[in-house]
C-alpha positions as CSV (number, residue, x, y, z in Angstrom):
1,M,17.8,-14.7,-7.2
2,T,17.0,-17.8,-5.2
3,S,13.6,-19.0,-4.2
4,R,14.4,-18.5,-0.6
5,T,15.2,-14.9,-1.2
6,R,12.0,-14.4,-3.1
7,S,10.0,-16.1,-0.3
8,R,10.7,-13.2,2.0
9,L,7.9,-10.6,2.3
10,L,10.1,-8.5,0.1
11,G,13.4,-9.6,-1.3
12,A,16.8,-8.1,-1.9
13,G,18.7,-7.0,-4.9
14,L,20.9,-4.2,-6.4
15,I,19.8,-1.8,-9.0
16,A,22.2,0.5,-11.0
17,A,22.2,4.1,-9.8
18,L,21.6,5.5,-13.2
19,L,18.2,6.3,-14.6
20,I,17.1,3.4,-16.8
21,V,14.3,3.7,-19.3
22,V,12.9,0.8,-21.3
23,A,10.0,0.6,-23.7
24,V,7.0,-1.2,-22.2
25,G,5.9,-2.7,-25.6
26,A,8.6,-5.3,-25.5
27,L,7.6,-6.4,-21.9
28,L,3.8,-6.2,-22.0
29,W,2.1,-9.5,-21.8
30,R,-1.6,-9.7,-22.6
31,P,-2.9,-13.2,-21.5
32,R,-5.2,-14.9,-24.0
33,T,-7.3,-17.2,-21.8
34,P,-10.9,-16.2,-21.2
35,S,-10.4,-16.0,-17.4
36,S,-7.5,-13.6,-18.0
37,W,-9.6,-11.1,-19.9
38,G,-8.7,-7.5,-18.9
39,F,-5.3,-8.3,-17.4
40,Q,-2.1,-6.7,-18.6
41,E,1.3,-7.4,-17.0
42,I,4.7,-5.9,-17.4
43,R,7.8,-7.9,-16.6
44,L,10.4,-5.8,-14.7
45,S,14.1,-6.0,-15.4
46,G,16.6,-8.3,-13.6
47,D,15.8,-9.1,-10.0
48,D,13.5,-6.2,-9.4
49,I,10.9,-6.8,-6.6
50,P,8.1,-4.3,-6.7
51,A,6.4,-3.7,-3.3
52,V,3.8,-0.9,-2.9
53,V,2.2,1.0,-5.8
54,A,0.4,4.4,-6.2
55,V,-0.9,6.3,-9.2
56,A,-0.6,10.1,-9.7
57,R,-3.4,12.3,-11.1
58,D,-1.6,12.4,-14.5
59,G,-1.6,8.6,-14.7
60,T,2.1,8.1,-13.7
61,V,2.4,4.8,-11.8
62,W,5.0,4.8,-9.0
63,F,6.2,1.8,-7.1
64,T,8.8,1.0,-4.5
65,L,11.5,-1.7,-5.2
66,D,12.8,-3.7,-2.3
67,G,16.5,-3.9,-1.9
68,S,17.0,-1.2,-4.5
69,S,18.4,2.3,-4.5
70,A,15.7,3.4,-7.0
71,L,11.9,4.0,-7.3
72,G,10.1,2.5,-10.2
73,L,7.8,4.5,-12.6
74,L,5.5,3.7,-15.5
75,R,5.1,7.0,-17.4
76,N,3.8,7.7,-20.9
77,G,4.2,4.0,-21.7
78,R,7.7,3.6,-20.5
79,L,9.3,2.1,-17.4
80,Q,11.8,4.1,-15.5
81,K,14.0,3.8,-12.4
82,L,14.5,7.0,-10.5
83,P,17.7,6.9,-8.3
84,K,17.0,7.8,-4.6
85,G,20.5,7.4,-3.1
86,A,19.9,4.5,-0.6
87,D,18.8,0.9,-0.8
88,S,15.3,0.1,0.4
89,I,14.4,-2.6,3.0
90,E,10.7,-3.5,3.1
91,P,9.6,-0.1,1.6
92,L,6.0,-0.2,2.7
93,G,5.0,3.5,2.7
94,L,4.2,5.3,-0.6
95,A,1.6,7.9,-1.6
96,I,1.3,10.6,-4.2
97,D,0.3,14.2,-3.5
98,A,-1.8,16.5,-5.7
99,A,1.3,18.0,-7.4
100,G,2.4,14.5,-8.5
101,H,5.3,14.1,-5.9
102,A,5.9,10.6,-4.5
103,W,6.3,10.5,-0.7
104,Y,7.9,7.3,0.7
105,T,9.3,5.8,3.9
106,E,13.0,5.1,4.3
107,A,13.3,3.2,7.6
108,P,17.0,2.3,7.2
109,K,17.9,6.0,6.9
110,Q,15.3,7.1,9.5
111,R,13.6,9.6,7.1
112,I,10.6,10.4,5.0
113,S,11.4,11.4,1.4
114,R,9.7,13.1,-1.5
115,A,10.6,12.4,-5.1
116,S,9.7,14.7,-8.1
117,I,9.3,13.5,-11.6
118,D,12.4,15.3,-12.6
119,G,14.5,13.2,-10.2
120,T,14.7,15.7,-7.3
121,I,14.7,14.1,-3.9
122,T,14.0,16.0,-0.7
123,S,14.3,14.2,2.7
124,F,13.1,14.9,6.2
125,A,15.0,13.3,9.1
126,L,13.1,11.6,11.9
127,A,15.8,12.3,14.4
128,T,15.7,8.9,15.9
129,P,18.5,6.3,16.0
130,V,16.2,3.5,14.7
131,A,12.9,3.7,12.8
132,R,10.3,1.0,12.2
133,L,7.8,2.4,9.7
134,G,4.6,1.1,8.3
135,R,2.3,2.7,5.7
136,L,2.2,6.3,4.6
137,A,-0.7,8.5,3.4
138,V,-1.1,12.0,2.0
139,A,-4.2,14.0,3.0
140,Q,-6.1,16.2,0.5
141,N,-4.4,19.3,1.9
142,G,-1.0,17.8,1.2
143,D,-0.2,16.9,4.8
144,V,1.8,13.6,5.2
145,W,0.9,11.0,7.8
146,F,2.8,7.7,8.5
147,A,2.9,4.9,11.0
148,E,6.0,5.3,13.2
149,A,5.8,2.0,15.1
150,S,9.1,2.4,16.8
151,L,7.6,5.4,18.7
152,V,4.1,4.0,18.9
153,S,3.1,7.1,16.9
154,L,0.9,8.3,14.1
155,T,3.3,11.0,12.8
156,H,2.3,14.1,10.9
157,L,4.7,15.9,8.5
158,K,3.7,19.4,7.5
159,D,5.9,22.1,6.1
160,G,9.0,20.1,7.1
161,R,7.9,19.8,10.8
162,L,7.0,16.5,12.5
163,T,4.2,16.2,15.0
164,R,3.9,12.9,16.8
165,H,0.5,11.6,18.0
166,V,1.6,8.9,20.5
167,L,-1.0,6.2,20.7
168,G,0.1,4.3,23.9
169,S,-2.8,5.7,25.9
170,L,-5.2,3.8,23.7
171,T,-3.9,0.5,25.2
172,P,-2.8,1.5,28.7
173,A,-2.2,-2.0,29.9
174,A,0.3,-2.7,27.1
175,P,1.2,0.6,25.4
176,M,3.5,-1.0,22.8
177,D,0.4,-2.8,21.5
178,A,-0.7,0.5,20.1
179,A,2.1,0.5,17.5
180,P,0.4,1.4,14.2
181,F,0.8,-0.2,10.8
182,G,-1.8,0.8,8.2
183,V,-2.6,4.5,7.7
184,A,-5.3,6.2,5.7
185,V,-6.8,9.8,5.8
186,S,-10.4,10.6,5.0
187,S,-11.5,13.6,2.9
188,E,-12.4,15.4,6.2
189,G,-8.8,15.0,7.5
190,H,-9.5,12.2,10.0
191,V,-6.6,9.8,10.2
192,W,-7.2,6.0,10.6
193,A,-4.7,3.4,11.6
194,T,-4.6,-0.3,12.3
195,L,-3.1,-1.4,15.7
196,Q,-1.9,-4.9,15.1
197,G,-0.9,-5.9,18.6
198,A,-4.1,-4.4,20.1
199,N,-6.5,-5.7,17.4
200,K,-8.0,-2.2,17.2
201,L,-8.7,0.6,14.7
202,A,-7.4,3.9,15.8
203,L,-8.7,7.3,14.9
204,V,-6.9,10.6,15.2
205,S,-9.6,13.2,14.4
206,A,-9.0,16.3,12.4
207,G,-9.1,18.1,15.8
208,G,-6.4,15.8,17.3
209,D,-8.7,13.6,19.5
210,K,-7.7,10.0,19.7
211,T,-10.1,7.0,19.8
212,A,-9.8,3.3,19.4
213,F,-12.4,0.7,18.3
214,D,-12.1,-3.0,19.0
215,V,-12.3,-5.2,15.9
216,P,-15.0,-8.0,16.4
217,T,-12.8,-10.9,15.4
218,R,-10.1,-11.6,18.1
219,A,-6.5,-11.8,17.0
220,S,-7.5,-10.9,13.5
221,G,-4.0,-9.9,12.3
222,L,-4.8,-6.4,11.2
223,G,-2.9,-5.1,8.1
224,D,-3.7,-2.4,5.6
225,V,-6.4,0.2,5.9
226,A,-8.2,2.5,3.4
227,V,-11.0,5.0,3.5
228,G,-13.6,5.5,0.8
229,A,-15.0,8.7,-0.5
230,D,-18.1,8.0,1.7
231,G,-15.9,7.9,4.8
232,A,-16.3,4.1,5.3
233,V,-13.1,2.6,6.7
234,W,-11.9,-0.7,5.1
235,F,-9.2,-2.9,6.6
236,V,-7.5,-6.2,6.1
237,E,-7.6,-9.1,8.7
238,I,-4.7,-11.3,7.6
239,A,-5.0,-14.0,10.2
240,A,-8.8,-14.2,10.1
241,N,-8.8,-14.2,6.3
242,K,-11.4,-11.4,6.2
243,I,-11.9,-7.9,4.9
244,G,-13.5,-5.5,7.4
245,R,-15.6,-2.4,7.1
246,F,-16.4,0.2,9.7
247,A,-19.0,2.9,9.1
248,A,-21.5,4.8,11.2
249,G,-20.2,3.1,14.3
250,R,-20.8,-0.4,12.9
251,F,-18.5,-3.2,11.9
252,E,-19.0,-5.6,9.0
253,E,-16.6,-8.5,8.2
254,F,-16.5,-10.4,4.9
255,T,-14.7,-13.8,4.8
256,V,-12.5,-14.3,1.7
257,P,-13.6,-17.5,-0.2
258,T,-10.0,-18.7,-0.8
259,P,-8.7,-20.2,2.5
260,N,-5.4,-18.8,3.9
261,A,-5.3,-16.3,1.0
262,G,-2.4,-14.3,2.4
263,L,-4.1,-10.9,2.3
264,A,-1.8,-8.0,1.8
265,G,-2.6,-4.7,0.0
266,L,-5.9,-2.8,0.1
267,A,-7.4,0.1,-1.9
268,V,-10.8,1.7,-2.4
269,A,-11.8,2.5,-6.0
270,P,-13.6,5.7,-7.1
271,D,-16.8,3.6,-7.5
272,G,-16.6,2.6,-3.8
273,A,-15.5,-1.0,-4.2
274,A,-12.7,-2.3,-2.0
275,W,-9.9,-4.2,-3.7
276,F,-7.3,-6.4,-2.1
277,T,-4.4,-8.7,-3.0
278,E,-4.1,-12.4,-2.1
279,L,-0.4,-13.2,-1.9
280,R,-0.9,-17.0,-1.4
281,G,-4.2,-17.2,-3.3
282,H,-2.7,-15.8,-6.5
283,R,-5.7,-13.6,-6.9
284,L,-7.1,-10.1,-6.6
285,G,-10.3,-9.6,-4.7
286,R,-13.2,-7.1,-4.7
287,V,-15.8,-6.3,-2.1
288,R,-18.8,-4.6,-3.6
289,A,-22.4,-4.4,-2.2
290,G,-21.4,-6.9,0.5
291,E,-20.2,-9.5,-1.9
292,I,-16.6,-10.7,-2.6
293,T,-15.5,-11.5,-6.2
294,E,-12.1,-13.0,-6.8
295,Y,-10.0,-12.7,-9.9
296,V,-7.5,-15.4,-10.6
297,L,-4.3,-13.9,-11.9
298,P,-2.9,-15.0,-15.3
299,R,0.2,-16.8,-13.9
300,P,-0.2,-19.7,-11.5
301,D,2.9,-18.5,-9.5
302,A,1.6,-14.9,-9.1
303,R,2.3,-13.3,-5.8
304,P,0.3,-10.0,-5.7
305,F,1.3,-7.6,-2.9
306,G,0.6,-3.9,-3.4
307,I,-2.6,-2.5,-5.0
308,T,-4.1,0.8,-6.0
309,V,-7.0,2.0,-8.2
310,D,-6.6,5.0,-10.6
311,A,-9.2,7.6,-11.4
312,G,-10.5,5.6,-14.3
313,N,-11.1,2.6,-12.1
314,N,-8.2,0.5,-13.5
315,V,-6.7,-1.7,-10.8
316,W,-2.9,-1.7,-10.6
317,Y,-0.9,-4.2,-8.6
318,T,2.6,-5.4,-7.9
319,D,3.8,-9.0,-8.0
320,L,6.8,-10.0,-5.8
321,G,7.9,-12.2,-8.7
322,G,8.9,-9.1,-10.6
323,W,5.8,-7.9,-12.4
324,L,3.6,-4.8,-12.5
325,G,0.0,-5.6,-13.5
326,R,-3.2,-3.9,-14.4
327,L,-6.8,-5.1,-14.4
328,D,-8.7,-2.9,-16.9
329,A,-11.7,-0.9,-15.6
330,D,-14.2,-2.7,-17.9
331,R,-13.6,-6.0,-16.2
332,A,-13.0,-4.5,-12.7
333,R,-16.5,-3.0,-12.9
334,A,-18.2,-6.1,-14.3
335,R,-20.3,-8.3,-12.1
């Protein structure tokens, strides 16, 4: 794997189509420096490039692998690869439903798929010749929502049927500016999205009404979005190097201390803190009570991308250099 290949947002590589299981104990690295307290990292095999990550209720950690025909899992202390039948290219959508199934986007095959822990794959065709897909989220009722940028749509998948909520009316002067990227669903069933070209947050209410809100910083470079248990909407401003929050009709923005940090993934923890990755800053970040705390990763060449927080408040992240990492809850909660 060349450095040029690794410098892509997500790289390329081939993975054997057989299920591969390896013991984590041989790969687990616990850094010893004081600043690395609480971090644990697992080196993946070969040229694996993990992208987005999600954790099931039973603690199984799922992650997508760019350029691979498999999904990655960490289950009961063992790494696995689950064959899915087609190579991934920038696999940015992944979420877990209440039953533990992993839902993920497959743009090259124009479909949304669901993987079970036993290896069963079920796919749902988008019926389009081309698909440009962003993030994906699963609502509490099991409904699946995803950003279908190629149709300027927030698309709803329920019982095998697709319903498209076209967002072009939110930016009538330039409808394609309404193409969504980030997607998140609140506990009340409201769906939020980032509209990168329009610099807006979009809302499709549980009743189907569509609204857009202008982000205060112009040309902020919107990316990921997440919703907390309190209904507050958090979002990434890549170009502005900020983390944003929208609640009760009011915006707040928090500037990340590390300049040009390369903000990427975003997640909200059970305790209400918002966590994010800094691809160029080699850090994780946390926003809590209006303050940002940064956590330098153990390796100086770290390139954290995806992030999620499990029910115990442990923070999981992917590293494009071929690592799966965790920041233990004790340190994640510490001031």
